[in-house]
N, C-alpha and C positions, 0 to 999 in steps of 0.2 A: 794582177792585171792580165787579161787575155788581150791580151792586147798586143843663109849667110847671115851671120849674126855678129853683132858687136858685143862688147863686154857688158856685164851687169854694171849698173850704176848705183849710186846712193839711192835708196828707195824712199820716195817721198810719201808713200802710203803706209810706212811703218809696219810691214808684215811681221808677224811673230816669227822669230828665229831667222829673220832675214840676214844674209851675210853679204859681204861686198866681194865675194869671190867671182871672178869673171873667167871667161874662156881662156885657155892657155895660161892660166895663172896657177902657180904652185901653192899648195897649202900643206902644212905639216900636220900629220895625224899622230905622231909619236916620235921618239928618238930616231933620227936618221931614216924616217919613212916618208919621203916626199910623195904627195899625191898631186897629180896634175889634172885639172878639169880641162878637157879638150873640146873645143867647139867644133873643130873641123873633122867630122866624120869624113873619111875618104874611102873610095872603093877598096883599097887594100885592107881597110878595117873590117870589111864585111864578114869574113870568117870568125873573127874574134867577137864581133857584136852578136852574130847568130849563136855562137857557143855560149855566151853569157846568157842570152834570153832562154835558150833551151835548157841550160843548167838550172836556172831559177824556176822555170816551168816544171822541170822534173822534181824539184824539191817540193812543190805543192801538188804533185800528182797530175799535172797537165802534160799532154803529149802534143807533138807537133801536129798542127792542123793547117793544111795548105791554104784554106780559105782565110783563117784568122791570122796566119803567120806569113802571108805573101810578102809583107814588107821586109822580111828578113833577107830576101834575095836582092832587093834594090831599095834600100831605105831612103835614098834621096828622092825617089819618086813619091814618097808618102809624107815626108817630114820637111817642114821649113827649117827647123833647127834640130840638130841631133848632137848631143855631147857624149863623149865617152870619158869615164873616170879611170885613170890609170894609176897603178902602183908600180913604180919603176916602168916597165914597158907592158905589163899585163893589164888587160882591160878587166876592171873589177866592178864597174857600174856604168849606168847609162840613164839618160832622160831625153825625151823628144817632145817637140811641139808640132802639131799639124798646122797647116796654114789656117789663119783665122777666117771664120765666116761670120759676118755681122758682128765683128769685133769680139768674137768668142774663140779662144784657142782651146785645143784639146791636148792635155798632157798624156803622153803614151810612153811605154817602155821604160818606166821608172824602176830600175833594179840596182841592187848592190849585192854582191856575192855574200853568203852567210858569214864567212870568216872575216869579213871587213865591216860588218854591221856593228852598231853601238858606238861608233866613233864620230857621229855627226855628219858622215859623208852623204847620206840620203838627204838630210836637211840642207846641206850645201847645194846639192843638185836641184832640189825642189826650189830653193831660193833663187837660184840662177834662172830656172825656167819661169818662175813668177815674175821676176824682174824683167826678163826679156819680153814676156807677154805684155807687161805694163809699158815698157819702152816702145813696143810695136803698136801701141794704141788700143790694146784689147781692154774691154771692160769686165771680162769674165774668163775664168779658166775652168774647164770641165775635165773630169776624169772618171774612169770606171776601174774597179778593182774587185777581186774575189773576196768573199767573206772569210776565206781561209788565211788571208794576208793581214793578220791582226796588227803586226808591228807597222805595216804600211798605213793601215787605217788610223792608228794612233798618230802617226806622223802627219797625215793629211789633215786630220781634225785639229791637231795642235797648231798647224799652219793657218787655220781659219777656214778650211773647206767644210761645207755643210752638206749633210746627206740630202740629196734631192729625191731619190726614190730607189727602190730595189726591184730586181727582177730575177727570180730564182736565187742563185748564189752570188749574183753580181750586184754590187753597190755602186750607185752613181752619185758623184759629188760635184759641187760647184763652189767656186770662190769668186765673190764679187770684188774686183780690184778697185773699182771707182768709189766704193763705199767704205774704204779702209782709211 
């Protein structure tokens, strides 16, 4: 991807892989490894959030772009919801939703550091974002991702997102919440 909330609730739309993990709720990923999904991005989190995004971008060969990455300086100006995933105190993942327009939310900044992938953490972040968009009255969630991010593409498609169109190396997906 170049790219105030309450907790997630039981999902009446039966999203594939949906979990009941809400903000500020601990989940266990292994023996003595608590992970906390944090709803409350706060300004002191900005350096850790920017480091996470830049680290994942570097992994896929993306460099900082002031135009595309302006949100890293002040995320609260861009996102209605932003969650950070922490292992102990370290930020290891994130997901954000932009304010909905015409009941359509846009999923952004969905990242998990490579050493923490394969544990279902991305699925939990995605489920939280979808459940929140649903709770906020959205009928659809959109996202874009690079065709280099094969694992993310599998995650999105497994959660019910459908390819809408492509442009260059960017893939655009939609999830219709109301038809689930």
